[in-house]
C-alpha positions as CSV (number, residue, x, y, z in Angstrom):
1,M,0.0,0.0,0.0
2,E,1.2,3.5,-0.8
3,L,2.1,5.9,2.0
4,G,-1.1,8.0,1.5
5,G,-3.3,4.9,1.8
6,Q,-1.3,3.8,4.9
7,I,-1.9,7.2,6.6
8,K,-5.6,7.0,5.9
9,S,-5.7,3.4,7.1
10,M,-3.9,4.4,10.4
11,R,-6.3,7.2,11.0
12,E,-9.3,5.0,10.4
13,A,-8.0,2.2,12.6
14,F,-7.8,4.7,15.5
15,E,-11.3,5.9,14.6
16,M,-10.1,9.5,14.4
17,T,-11.5,12.3,12.3
18,R,-9.2,14.0,9.8
19,E,-9.3,17.1,12.1
20,Q,-8.2,15.1,15.2
21,F,-5.5,13.1,13.4
22,S,-4.1,16.3,11.7
23,T,-4.0,18.0,15.1
24,L,-2.0,15.1,16.5
25,L,0.4,15.3,13.6
26,G,0.6,19.1,13.9
27,V,-0.7,19.9,10.4
28,H,-3.8,21.4,8.9
29,S,-6.6,19.0,8.0
30,S,-6.3,20.0,4.3
31,T,-2.6,18.9,4.4
32,L,-3.7,15.5,5.8
33,Y,-6.3,15.3,3.1
34,R,-3.7,15.9,0.5
35,W,-1.4,13.3,2.1
36,E,-4.2,10.7,2.1
37,S,-5.1,11.4,-1.5
38,S,-1.6,11.3,-2.8
39,S,0.6,8.4,-3.6
40,R,3.6,10.4,-2.7
41,P,2.9,12.6,0.4
42,N,5.7,14.6,1.8
43,P,5.5,14.8,5.6
44,D,8.5,16.3,7.4
45,P,10.7,14.3,9.7
46,L,8.6,14.9,12.9
47,Q,5.4,13.8,11.2
48,R,7.2,10.7,9.7
49,S,8.4,9.8,13.2
50,L,4.9,10.2,14.6
51,L,3.4,8.1,11.8
52,A,6.0,5.4,12.4
53,A,5.1,5.3,16.1
54,I,1.4,5.2,15.3
55,E,2.0,2.3,12.9
56,I,4.0,0.4,15.5
57,L,1.2,0.9,18.1
58,Q,-1.3,-0.4,15.5
59,E,0.8,-3.5,15.0
60,R,1.2,-4.1,18.8
61,H,-2.4,-3.9,19.8
62,S,-5.4,-6.0,18.9
63,E,-8.3,-4.2,17.0
64,F,-9.9,-3.5,20.4
65,G,-6.7,-2.1,21.8
66,V,-6.1,0.1,18.7
67,K,-9.6,1.6,19.1
68,H,-9.0,2.2,22.8
69,V,-5.7,3.9,22.1
70,G,-7.5,5.9,19.5
71,S,-10.1,7.1,21.9
72,V,-7.4,8.1,24.5
73,L,-5.6,10.1,21.8
74,K,-8.8,11.7,20.5
75,R,-9.6,12.9,24.0
76,E,-6.1,14.3,24.6
77,V,-6.0,16.0,21.2
78,T,-9.5,17.4,21.4
79,V,-9.1,18.8,25.0
80,F,-5.5,19.7,25.1
81,G,-4.2,19.9,21.6
82,H,-1.2,18.8,19.6
83,L,1.6,18.6,22.2
84,R,-0.5,16.7,24.8
85,G,-1.5,14.3,22.1
86,I,2.1,13.6,21.2
87,Y,2.9,13.3,24.9
88,R,0.2,10.6,25.4
89,L,1.2,8.9,22.2
90,L,4.8,8.6,23.5
91,Q,3.6,7.4,26.9
92,I,1.6,4.7,25.3
93,F,4.3,3.8,22.9
94,Y,6.9,3.4,25.6
95,G,4.5,1.7,28.1
96,R,4.8,4.5,30.7
97,G,1.4,5.3,32.1
98,P,-2.1,3.9,31.8
99,I,-3.8,3.8,28.5
């Protein structure tokens, strides 16, 4: 699967809206739309690292676990914004703190 399709697949697996996922990645929702629609998106190194962490989390957890992680990240991003979402993503990724 091409990177654009992978990005969309990750977002959908975590049951996040484009707005929520773009906030987590620190980009505008129109940028995320272009990435998902393109076969050759061009995220910067920070976004590539976040996408890699999200992909690994997706592989580590069952479908139920991925949806649960997604709900935690949605709450953090919606209430607190980009940096708090990244903080929770890294806590979950490294197994430090409750999910």
